[in-house]
C-alpha positions as CSV (number, residue, x, y, z in Angstrom):
1,M,33.0,4.4,-2.7
2,P,30.9,5.6,0.3
3,F,29.0,8.7,0.5
4,K,30.0,11.5,2.3
5,P,27.7,12.8,5.2
6,G,25.0,15.0,3.6
7,Q,25.6,13.6,0.0
8,S,22.6,11.8,-1.6
9,G,23.1,8.5,-3.1
10,N,20.5,9.5,-5.9
11,P,21.1,13.3,-6.4
12,A,18.7,13.2,-9.6
13,G,15.8,11.5,-7.6
14,R,13.4,8.7,-8.8
15,A,12.9,8.6,-12.5
16,A,9.5,10.1,-13.6
17,I,7.0,7.4,-15.0
18,P,6.1,8.4,-18.5
19,Q,2.6,9.8,-19.0
20,E,2.1,7.2,-21.7
21,L,2.7,4.3,-19.3
22,K,0.6,5.8,-16.7
23,D,-2.3,6.3,-19.1
24,K,-2.0,2.7,-20.2
25,L,-1.9,1.2,-16.6
26,R,-4.6,3.4,-15.6
27,A,-6.9,2.0,-18.5
28,E,-6.5,-1.5,-17.1
29,C,-7.7,-0.5,-13.7
30,P,-11.3,-1.2,-14.0
31,G,-10.5,-4.7,-15.0
32,V,-8.1,-5.2,-12.1
33,L,-10.8,-4.1,-9.6
34,D,-13.2,-6.6,-11.2
35,F,-10.5,-9.2,-10.8
36,W,-10.2,-8.5,-7.1
37,I,-13.9,-8.3,-6.5
38,D,-14.5,-11.6,-8.3
39,M,-11.7,-13.4,-6.3
40,Y,-12.9,-12.0,-3.2
41,R,-16.5,-13.3,-3.8
42,N,-15.4,-16.7,-5.2
43,E,-16.0,-19.1,-2.3
44,E,-13.8,-21.8,-4.1
45,E,-10.8,-19.6,-4.1
46,S,-8.3,-20.2,-1.3
47,F,-8.6,-18.2,1.8
48,A,-5.1,-16.6,1.1
49,N,-6.2,-15.4,-2.1
50,R,-9.5,-14.1,-1.0
51,N,-8.0,-12.4,1.9
52,K,-5.4,-10.7,-0.2
53,A,-8.1,-9.4,-2.6
54,A,-10.1,-8.0,0.4
55,E,-7.0,-6.3,1.7
56,N,-6.4,-4.8,-1.8
57,I,-10.0,-3.7,-2.1
58,W,-10.0,-2.0,1.4
59,N,-6.6,-0.4,0.9
60,Y,-7.6,1.3,-2.4
61,A,-11.0,2.1,-1.0
62,Y,-10.1,3.5,2.5
63,G,-6.2,3.6,2.5
64,K,-3.8,1.5,4.2
65,P,-4.0,1.4,8.0
66,K,-1.3,3.6,9.9
67,E,1.5,1.6,11.3
68,L,2.7,3.1,14.5
69,I,6.3,2.2,15.8
70,D,7.2,2.9,19.3
71,I,11.0,3.5,19.9
72,D,12.4,4.0,23.5
73,M,15.0,6.8,24.1
74,N,17.8,4.5,23.5
75,G,16.7,3.8,20.0
76,R,15.5,0.1,20.6
77,L,12.3,-1.1,19.0
78,E,9.7,-1.6,21.6
79,G,6.8,-2.7,19.5
80,I,4.8,-2.4,16.4
81,T,1.1,-1.8,16.3
82,V,-1.2,-1.4,13.5
83,E,-3.9,1.2,14.0
84,I,-7.0,0.6,12.0
85,V,-9.0,3.7,11.2
86,K,-12.6,3.7,10.5
87,R,-12.9,6.0,7.7
88,I,-16.4,5.0,6.9
89,E,-17.5,6.9,10.1
90,D,-15.9,9.9,8.8
91,E,-18.0,9.6,5.5
92,S,-21.2,9.4,7.4
């Protein structure tokens, strides 16, 4: 059955994550960070694994880069560019 205009497909919204689960996951974070750092530093790891570890470390330390999407007035996608923001300079 299709939704009527203005009708939400999920009126109750996303289910909340139980606090107990959040606490359990957060307790594992230091180990996960150590895992990423160890993988990034391990020269015997594949480039793909080291690159993904570096990406995760960067994203959690400084946030993901902003993605800019340009769309013309007719709604066609013109191009996608990624803007890398140097947040380190802002911290100085």
